[in-house]
C-alpha positions in Angstrom: -48.2 42.9 100.9 -49.3 43.6 97.4 -51.9 46.4 96.8 -53.8 47.0 93.6 -54.8 50.3 92.2 -57.6 49.5 89.8 -57.9 53.1 88.5 -54.3 53.0 87.2 -54.0 49.2 86.7 -50.9 49.4 88.9 -49.6 47.4 91.8 -47.7 48.6 94.8 -45.3 46.2 96.6 -44.7 46.5 100.3 -41.1 47.8 100.9 -40.1 44.7 103.0 -41.3 42.4 100.2 -39.5 44.5 97.6 -36.3 44.4 99.6 -36.5 40.6 100.1 -37.2 40.1 96.4 -34.2 42.2 95.4 -31.9 40.3 97.8 -33.0 37.0 96.3 -32.6 38.2 92.8 -29.1 39.6 93.6 -28.0 36.0 94.5 -27.8 35.1 90.8 -25.4 37.8 89.3 -26.2 37.0 85.7 -29.9 37.1 86.3 -29.6 40.4 88.2 -27.6 42.0 85.4 -30.3 40.9 82.9 -33.2 42.3 85.1 -31.3 45.6 85.6 -30.6 46.0 81.9 -34.3 45.3 81.2 -35.3 47.9 83.8 -33.1 50.6 82.2 -34.4 49.8 78.7 -38.0 49.8 79.7 -38.0 53.2 81.5 -35.6 54.7 78.8 -38.3 53.7 76.3 -41.2 55.1 78.5 -39.4 58.4 79.0 -38.1 58.6 75.5 -41.8 58.7 74.4 -41.9 62.4 75.5 -39.2 63.2 73.0 -40.8 61.1 70.2 -44.3 62.6 70.6 -43.8 66.1 71.8 -46.1 68.4 69.9 -48.1 65.4 68.6 -49.7 64.3 71.9 -51.1 66.4 74.8 -48.1 67.3 77.0 -50.2 66.6 80.2 -50.6 63.0 79.0 -46.9 62.6 78.3 -45.8 64.0 81.6 -48.4 62.0 83.4 -47.0 58.8 82.1 -43.5 59.7 83.3 -44.6 61.1 86.6 -46.5 57.9 87.5 -43.2 56.1 87.4 -40.9 58.9 88.4 -39.0 56.9 91.1 -38.3 54.1 88.6 -37.3 56.7 85.9 -34.8 58.3 88.3 -33.5 54.9 89.2 -33.1 54.0 85.6 -31.1 57.2 85.0 -28.9 56.6 87.9 -28.3 53.0 86.9 -27.6 54.0 83.3 -25.1 56.6 84.5 -23.4 54.1 86.9 -23.1 51.6 84.0 -22.1 54.3 81.5 -25.0 53.3 79.4 -24.9 56.5 77.3 -27.5 55.4 74.9 -30.1 55.0 77.7 -29.0 58.3 79.2 -29.6 60.1 76.0 -33.0 58.5 75.7 -34.1 59.4 79.2 -32.8 63.0 79.5 -35.4 65.0 77.8 -38.4 63.4 79.2 -37.1 63.3 82.8 -35.5 66.8 83.0 -38.1 68.6 80.9 -40.7 67.3 83.3 -38.6 68.5 86.3 -38.3 71.9 84.7 -41.9 72.5 84.1 -42.8 71.2 87.6 -40.3 73.7 89.1 -38.1 70.9 90.4 -34.9 72.5 89.3 -32.9 71.8 92.5 -33.8 68.1 92.3 -33.0 68.0 88.6 -29.6 69.9 89.1 -28.7 67.4 91.9 -29.5 64.4 89.7 -27.5 65.8 86.8 -24.4 66.6 88.9 -24.4 63.1 90.3 -23.6 62.0 86.7 -20.7 64.2 86.1 -18.1 61.7 87.3 -19.3 59.2 84.7 -18.9 61.6 81.8 -15.5 61.1 79.9 -13.4 64.0 79.0 -12.8 62.6 75.5 -15.9 60.6 74.2 -15.0 57.6 72.1 -17.9 57.9 69.7 -20.9 60.0 68.7 -23.3 58.3 71.1 -21.2 59.0 74.1 -20.4 62.6 72.9 -24.1 63.4 72.4 -25.1 62.1 75.9 -22.2 64.0 77.5 -23.0 67.3 75.7 -26.8 67.2 76.3 -26.3 66.4 80.0 -24.0 69.4 80.4 -26.6 71.6 78.5 -29.4 70.6 80.8 -27.2 71.3 83.7 -26.7 74.8 82.4 -30.4 75.2 82.0 -31.0 74.3 85.7 -28.2 76.6 86.8 -29.6 79.6 85.0 -33.0 79.3 86.6 -31.4 78.8 90.0 -29.5 82.1 89.9 -26.2 81.2 88.3 -26.5 82.3 84.7 -22.7 83.0 84.2 -21.9 79.4 85.2 -24.8 78.2 83.1 -23.5 79.6 79.8 -20.0 78.4 80.6 -21.4 74.9 80.7 -24.0 75.1 77.9 -21.9 77.0 75.4 -19.4 74.2 74.8 -22.2 71.7 74.7 -23.9 73.7 71.9 -20.6 73.8 70.1 -20.0 70.1 70.4 -23.6 69.2 69.3 -23.3 71.4 66.3 -20.9 68.9 64.9 -22.8 65.8 65.8 -25.8 64.1 64.0 -28.4 64.3 66.8 -30.5 67.4 65.8 -33.0 67.1 68.6 -30.1 67.2 71.1 -28.6 70.2 69.4 -31.9 72.0 69.7 -32.3 71.1 73.3 -28.7 72.6 74.0 -29.4 75.8 72.1 -32.6 76.5 74.0 -30.8 75.9 77.3 -28.0 78.2 76.2 -30.6 80.9 75.2 -32.1 80.7 78.7 -28.7 81.5 80.3 -28.0 84.4 77.9 -31.5 85.9 78.4 -30.8 86.1 82.2 -27.7 88.1 81.3 -29.5 90.3 79.0 -27.5 89.2 76.0 -30.3 89.3 73.5 -28.0 89.8 70.4 -26.6 86.3 71.1 -30.0 84.9 71.8 -31.0 86.2 68.4 -28.1 84.5 66.6 -28.7 81.1 68.4 -32.5 81.2 68.0 -32.1 81.9 64.3 -29.8 78.9 64.1 -32.3 76.7 66.0 -35.2 77.8 63.7 -33.0 76.8 60.6 -32.2 73.5 62.2 -35.7 72.7 63.2 -37.0 73.5 59.7 -34.2 71.3 58.0 -35.0 68.4 60.3 -38.8 69.0 60.0 -39.3 69.3 63.8 -42.5 71.3 63.9 -42.6 71.7 67.7 -39.0 73.1 68.0 -39.6 75.2 64.9 -42.7 76.9 66.4 -41.2 77.2 69.9 -37.9 78.7 68.8 -39.7 81.4 66.8 -40.9 82.5 70.2 -37.3 82.9 71.3 -36.5 84.8 68.2 -39.4 87.1 68.6 -38.4 87.8 72.2 -34.8 88.6 71.0 -36.0 90.8 68.2 -38.3 92.7 70.5 -35.8 93.4 73.3 -33.3 94.5 70.7 -35.7 97.2 69.6 -37.0 95.5 66.4 -40.7 95.5 67.5 -42.2 94.9 64.1 -40.0 91.9 63.4 -40.6 90.5 66.9 -44.4 90.8 66.4 -44.2 88.9 63.1 -42.2 86.1 64.8 -44.7 85.9 67.7 -47.6 85.8 65.2 -46.0 83.0 63.2 -45.1 81.1 66.3 -48.6 81.3 67.7 -50.1 80.1 64.3 -47.7 77.2 64.2 -48.2 76.2 67.9 -52.0 76.3 67.4 -51.6 73.4 65.1 -49.8 71.3 67.6 -50.4 69.9 71.1 -48.4 72.4 73.1 -48.6 74.1 76.5 -44.9 74.9 77.1 -44.0 77.4 74.4 -47.5 78.7 74.4 -47.2 79.8 78.1 -43.8 81.3 77.5 -45.1 83.3 74.6 -47.9 84.6 76.7 -45.4 85.7 79.4 -43.2 87.5 76.9 -46.2 89.2 75.3 -47.3 90.3 78.7 -43.9 91.8 79.4 -43.9 93.6 76.1 -47.5 95.0 76.9 -46.1 96.3 80.2 -43.2 98.0 78.5 -45.6 99.7 76.1 -47.7 101.0 79.0 -50.6 98.7 78.2 -51.3 97.5 81.8 -54.8 96.2 81.0 -53.6 94.0 78.2 -50.8 92.8 80.4 -53.3 91.7 83.0 -55.3 89.8 80.5 -52.2 88.0 79.1 -50.8 87.3 82.6 -54.1 85.8 83.7 -54.0 83.5 80.5 -50.6 82.3 81.6 -51.8 81.6 85.2 -54.9 79.7 83.9 -53.0 77.6 81.4 -50.1 76.9 83.9 -52.5 75.9 86.7 -54.5 73.6 84.4 -51.4 71.6 83.2 -49.3 71.9 86.4 -46.5 74.0 84.9 -45.2 75.6 88.2 -42.3 77.6 86.7 -44.5 79.5 84.3 -47.2 79.8 87.0 -44.8 81.6 89.2 -43.7 84.0 86.4 -47.3 84.5 85.4 -48.3 85.5 88.9 -45.3 88.0 89.1 -46.4 89.4 85.8 -50.0 89.8 87.0 -48.8 91.6 90.1 -46.7 93.9 88.0 -49.5 94.8 85.6 -52.0 95.2 88.5 -49.6 97.6 90.3 -49.2 99.6 87.1 -52.9 100.2 86.9 -53.4 100.9 90.6 -54.9 97.7 91.7 -52.9 97.3 94.8 -54.7 94.6 96.6 -54.7 92.4 93.5 -51.0 93.2 93.0 -50.3 92.3 96.6 -52.1 89.0 96.4 -50.4 87.9 93.1 -46.9 88.9 94.4 -47.4 87.0 97.6 -48.3 83.8 95.8 -45.4 84.4 93.3 -43.0 84.9 96.3 -44.1 81.7 98.0 -43.6 79.7 94.8 -40.2 81.2 94.0 -39.1 80.6 97.7 -40.3 76.9 97.5 -38.6 76.2 94.1 -35.3 77.9 95.1 -35.5 80.6 92.4 -33.4 83.3 94.0 -33.4 85.9 91.4 -37.2 85.8 90.6 -37.7 85.9 94.4 -35.6 89.1 94.7 -37.4 90.7 91.8 -40.9 89.8 93.3 -39.8 91.2 96.7 -39.0 94.6 95.0 -42.3 94.8 93.4 -44.0 93.7 96.7 -42.1 96.5 98.5 -43.3 98.9 95.9 -46.9 97.7 96.4 -46.8 97.8 100.1 -45.3 101.3 100.1 -48.1 102.5 97.8 -50.5 100.9 100.3 -49.0 103.0 103.1 -46.2 100.8 104.5 -43.3 102.8 103.5 -40.9 101.6 106.2 -41.7 98.0 105.3 -40.9 98.8 101.7 -37.5 100.3 102.6 -36.6 97.3 104.7 -37.5 94.8 102.0 -35.5 96.8 99.3 -32.5 97.0 101.5 -32.5 93.3 102.2 -32.6 92.7 98.4 -29.7 95.1 97.7 -27.6 93.4 100.3 -28.0 90.1 98.3 -25.8 89.2 95.2 -29.0 88.4 93.3 -29.6 92.2 93.0 -26.8 92.3 90.4 -28.8 90.0 88.1 -31.8 90.5 85.9 -35.1 89.0 84.9 -35.1 88.2 81.1 -38.3 90.2 80.5 -37.0 93.3 82.3 -34.7 96.0 80.8 -32.8 96.8 84.0 -30.7 94.9 86.5 -32.7 94.0 89.6 -30.7 96.3 92.0 -31.2 99.3 89.6 -35.0 99.0 89.9 -34.6 98.7 93.7 -32.6 101.8 93.9 -35.1 103.7 91.8 -37.9 102.8 94.2 -35.8 103.6 97.2 -35.0 107.1 95.8 -38.7 107.8 95.6 -39.3 106.5 99.2 -36.4 108.6 100.6 -37.9 111.7 99.0 -41.2 111.0 100.8 -40.0 109.9 104.2 -38.5 111.6 107.2 -34.8 111.0 107.0 -34.6 109.3 110.4 -37.4 106.9 109.6 -35.9 106.0 106.3 -32.3 105.4 107.6 -33.5 103.3 110.5 -35.6 101.2 108.1 -32.7 100.8 105.7 -30.5 99.6 108.5 -32.9 97.1 109.7 -33.4 95.8 106.2 -29.8 95.4 105.2 -29.1 93.5 108.4 -31.5 90.7 107.4 -30.8 88.1 104.7 -33.0 87.9 101.6 -34.2 84.4 102.7 -35.2 85.6 106.3 -37.0 88.7 104.8 -38.9 86.4 102.4 -39.9 84.2 105.2 -41.1 87.1 107.3 -43.2 88.4 104.4 -44.8 85.1 103.8 -45.6 84.4 107.5 -46.9 87.9 108.1 -44.3 88.5 110.9 -43.1 91.7 109.3 
């Protein structure tokens, strides 16, 4: 009935015993209230350690502590929401949802956040409530951006940033700015990213938060680069890298490598992009950062394709597609499918390439963009299609296009992954 795990010094209670114990405890309402409050307080403190020690302690250690008790942490969050314990919600939010983000659990994170919205008052009575409400909305925006809804994301995160700008919690303000930058980047609005990233660097410096300061320099470097200010962007990346090297960080380090790989690709430096992408993959695998791993694999595929290494590109794209499909990342999935179609066509499967591209164009995701790309996804698909149409017999091209547009993006992805194409 009670199992000990000596390696972790933890005990597992049989479910029937747990249910019996809970029913007995509930008999005394006052005692149950005390136990529930203690449960919330304990797991809010445990999860809050991520925020307190980010940049000072290995991130794998911080996440491992939360992940070992993830069911209890989620329960504490739900109970805090139900009881409108806004102080506990604020304490839990970064450690819980940052973990779900790096693990690629955006759908689960979004679901948990949206459960809380009925408990958020429209007119918060004090700063504690206002901060908890705003940062919950900002993190919801972050999840929405990654799940293919960037327009809705910035509608949610924008007001949260504005609210937190007037409140004393600087860490929450920085969380919200970064979430907002994520949505703006998916929309290609780099001038706004530049403005918000500059603000976040200023706030981080004023509040002496070294991790946010170093990390948001990465965002600022990306914005400067995509706005055509390459020299300024390079300087920001260098400063960010120097600062991050003095901290315990994997998150911003992985993102910096991703952006630098994208810049190398835009500069026609495919070999350097391969090396940087491989660094992203190695780092992300070692620490279990599945979101950056998926992006790194796509980046490796793109760089390998550019230098004519088609088998390597195909292998990387297939793993990237499987991860995007598993995590519910519709926009990255569509982008990877375009690159996979281009790769397969280069390997001799032109009709398959046309079918995949037609399927992507029939999906609304084709109107969106990947932050590290200049063009909208659909524009790139049309460019590849134009090349294939010029090379193929008209009847073969048209038949393949009709077959592709008749299939959903999800079905086409499944068929690629199962090899049934």
